[in-house]
N, C-alpha and C positions, 0 to 999 in steps of 0.2 A: 618432342619432349616438352613437358610442362615445366615452366620455371618455378623456382622456390617461392616467389612472390605470388604467382597465382595459387600454388598449392596452399600457402598460408591463407590467401583471401578465401578461397573455398572453404577451408576448415573453419574460419571466422563465421562465415555465412551459415554454414550447417550448425555450429554451435548456437548462433543467434536464433535460428529457427526452432531448434530443439528446446531452447530456454523459453521462447514465447509459447510454443506448443505446451510445455510443461506447466507454465503459469496458467494457461487457459483451462487446463484440466483440474485445477484446484477448486475446492469449495470456496465460493466467492460471496462476498457481502459488500453492499454498496454504502457509501458515506457521502453526503453533500455537505459542503462547508460553504457558508454564505455570510461574510462580513461579521463574524462573531457568533454564528448559530450553526449548530451541528444537527443534522437530520440523518440517522437517529443519533442521539446522545448516548444510547445504550445499545450495544451489539452483543447478542448472545451467540456463542459459537460452541461447538464440541470440543471438549479437551483432547489432548493427544492427537490432534489432526493439523497438519500444515494448512493454513488457509491463505486466502488473498482477500485484500480489502480494496476495492475500486474506489477512488477518491475524485470527486468532481468539485471544482470551484465555481460555484454559481454567482458569486459576488463580485463587486466592483474593485476589490482590493485584494493584494496577495495573501495567501494563507499558508500556514506551515502545519501539517500533521505531525505531532511529536508525541512519543511515549519514552519516557526515561526507563521504565521497566522493561519494555520490549526492545529498547535500543533501535528505535526506527524514528526516522524524520524524513519528510517529503515537503518541498516547498512548491506551490503551484501559483502561477500567475492567474489573473482573472480569466475566467472562461477556459481554463486548463483542466485536463483529466490525467490521471495517472493511477498507479497502484503500488502496494507494498505486499510483500509476501512474508508471512509471520510463521515462524517455526512452531511446532507443536507445543502448546502450553499445558501446564498443570492446572488442575481446577482452581478457579480463584478469579479475583477482579484485578484488571489491568488498566490503569488510568491513561487516557490520551488528551491532548489539548492542541489548541490553535496557538502556537506561540506569538503569532502577530495580534491576537485578540484574546486578553487575558481572562475574559468571561466565559469563553467557548471551552468547556470542559466536558469530557465524555468518558465512558468506561466500556472496556471489553470484558464480558464475563464468559469464562470458560467453564462448561458444565460437563 
């Protein structure tokens, strides 16, 4: 008989795998953050679709992807990579910035 702990761990593993697989299937955009510089600073995406933005910190200091409008934030150490998943957006412009470097500001344009 399988213990409840093993059942719980198996369920957690399946959930993590399905979430990872789901995120991998999303329309994906790349963002490089480097000590106060964003590349690209303008990201055009389709409106009405859930998207994923893969973020890489290629700089020598920490960065923080933040968007108040999208209610997203992600802190990355130097050399780190991660991603954020963004719910379908209405057409428009959504600002984002690097909270650790005040000059680094960008925009996601949903069309």
